[in-house]
C-alpha positions as CSV (number, residue, x, y, z in Angstrom):
1,M,-0.9,-17.8,-15.4
2,Y,-4.3,-16.1,-15.3
3,N,-4.4,-16.2,-11.4
4,R,-1.0,-14.6,-11.2
5,G,-2.3,-11.6,-13.2
6,I,-5.3,-11.3,-11.0
7,N,-3.2,-11.6,-7.8
8,A,-0.8,-9.0,-9.0
9,Y,-3.7,-6.7,-9.8
10,K,-5.2,-7.2,-6.3
11,K,-1.8,-6.6,-4.6
12,G,-1.4,-3.4,-6.6
13,N,-4.9,-2.3,-5.8
14,L,-4.4,-3.0,-2.1
15,K,-1.2,-1.0,-2.1
16,Q,-3.0,1.9,-3.7
17,Q,-5.8,1.7,-1.1
18,I,-3.3,1.6,1.8
19,A,-1.4,4.6,0.4
20,Q,-4.6,6.7,0.2
21,A,-6.2,5.5,3.5
22,D,-6.4,7.5,6.7
23,P,-5.8,5.8,10.0
24,H,-9.5,5.0,10.5
25,Q,-9.7,3.3,7.1
26,L,-6.5,1.4,7.7
27,T,-7.9,0.1,10.9
28,L,-11.1,-1.0,9.1
29,M,-8.9,-2.7,6.4
30,L,-7.0,-4.6,9.1
31,M,-10.2,-5.7,10.8
32,Q,-11.6,-6.9,7.5
33,G,-8.3,-8.6,6.7
34,A,-8.4,-10.5,10.0
35,L,-12.0,-11.6,9.4
36,D,-11.1,-12.7,5.9
37,R,-8.1,-14.7,7.1
38,M,-10.3,-16.4,9.8
39,A,-12.9,-17.4,7.1
40,Y,-10.1,-18.7,4.9
41,A,-8.7,-20.7,7.8
42,K,-12.1,-22.2,8.5
43,G,-12.4,-23.4,4.9
44,A,-8.9,-24.8,5.0
45,M,-9.7,-26.7,8.2
46,E,-12.8,-28.2,6.5
47,R,-10.8,-29.2,3.5
48,K,-8.0,-30.6,5.7
49,E,-5.5,-28.2,4.2
50,F,-3.4,-27.8,7.3
51,E,-0.6,-25.7,5.8
52,A,-3.1,-23.1,4.5
53,K,-5.0,-23.3,7.9
54,S,-1.8,-22.5,9.7
55,E,-0.9,-19.6,7.3
56,H,-4.3,-18.0,7.6
57,L,-4.5,-18.3,11.3
58,S,-1.0,-16.9,11.7
59,R,-1.9,-13.9,9.5
60,A,-5.2,-13.3,11.4
61,S,-3.3,-13.5,14.7
62,A,-0.6,-11.1,13.4
63,I,-3.3,-8.6,12.4
64,L,-4.9,-8.8,15.9
65,V,-1.5,-8.3,17.5
66,N,-1.0,-5.2,15.4
67,L,-4.5,-3.9,16.3
68,R,-3.8,-4.6,20.0
69,D,-0.3,-3.0,19.9
70,T,-1.5,0.2,18.2
71,L,-4.1,1.1,20.8
72,D,-3.8,4.6,22.2
73,F,-3.5,4.6,25.9
74,N,-2.7,8.3,26.1
75,Q,-6.3,9.4,26.3
76,E,-7.8,10.8,29.6
77,D,-10.1,7.8,30.0
78,N,-8.2,4.8,28.6
79,Q,-10.7,2.2,29.8
80,V,-11.8,1.5,26.2
81,A,-8.2,0.9,25.2
82,D,-7.7,-1.4,28.2
83,N,-10.8,-3.4,27.4
84,L,-9.9,-3.7,23.7
85,Y,-6.4,-4.8,24.6
86,A,-7.8,-7.6,26.8
87,L,-10.3,-8.6,24.1
88,Y,-7.6,-8.7,21.3
89,E,-5.4,-10.7,23.6
90,Y,-8.3,-13.1,24.2
91,M,-9.0,-13.4,20.5
92,I,-5.3,-14.1,19.8
93,N,-5.3,-16.9,22.4
94,R,-8.5,-18.4,21.1
95,L,-7.1,-18.5,17.5
96,T,-4.1,-20.4,18.9
97,D,-6.6,-22.8,20.6
98,A,-8.5,-23.1,17.2
99,H,-5.2,-24.0,15.5
100,I,-4.2,-26.6,18.1
101,Q,-7.6,-28.2,18.4
102,N,-8.4,-27.8,14.7
103,N,-11.8,-26.4,15.8
104,T,-13.8,-24.1,13.5
105,S,-16.3,-23.2,16.2
106,I,-13.5,-21.4,18.1
107,I,-12.9,-19.4,14.9
108,D,-16.6,-18.6,14.8
109,E,-16.4,-17.4,18.4
110,V,-13.5,-15.0,17.4
111,I,-15.4,-13.8,14.3
112,G,-18.4,-13.1,16.6
113,L,-16.2,-11.0,18.8
114,M,-14.6,-9.1,16.0
115,L,-17.6,-8.2,13.9
116,P,-19.2,-5.9,16.5
117,I,-15.9,-4.0,16.9
118,K,-15.6,-3.6,13.2
119,T,-19.2,-2.5,12.8
120,A,-18.9,0.0,15.6
121,W,-15.6,1.3,14.1
122,S,-17.2,1.8,10.7
123,Q,-20.0,3.8,12.3
124,I,-17.8,6.5,13.8
125,P,-19.1,9.8,12.6
126,E,-16.8,11.8,10.3
127,D,-16.7,14.8,12.6
128,A,-15.5,12.6,15.5
129,K,-12.8,11.2,13.3
130,Q,-11.7,14.7,12.2
131,Q,-11.7,15.9,15.9
132,A,-9.5,12.9,16.9
133,Y,-7.1,13.6,14.0
134,E,-6.8,17.3,15.1
135,T,-6.2,16.4,18.7
136,Q,-3.5,14.0,17.7
137,R,-1.9,16.6,15.5
138,Q,-1.9,19.1,18.4
139,Q,-0.3,16.5,20.7
140,N,2.4,15.7,18.2
141,A,3.1,19.3,17.6
142,A,3.5,19.9,21.4
143,V,6.1,17.2,21.6
């Protein structure tokens, strides 16, 4: 009973955070969610909780698919988007490998690839974010 109340509070708090977040913050939340799910999957593997392992790896993969599929290829130099697309695709494939092989070291590999992306994303200066939002608004207004 106690856990249900805490879980309901967490879900409500998460919904509020999502409603108030800008695209940059949403991306950070997704990245953290993927990392969290991978950590939970590792724990489930170690405890031989195969249903939980499957659920967490599935959610982590779904987040990575979302991150991959929302990349912006409309910029002048889309090499970064191309590289991120390939990296996300690789991470998704590796999580599938981790699931099939029941191998926590593969999850560690994917976490090791995801952390620098999240760290770099979190260090984007505020003025650069605002400039990107303004460019996007102008592009949307022109359409």
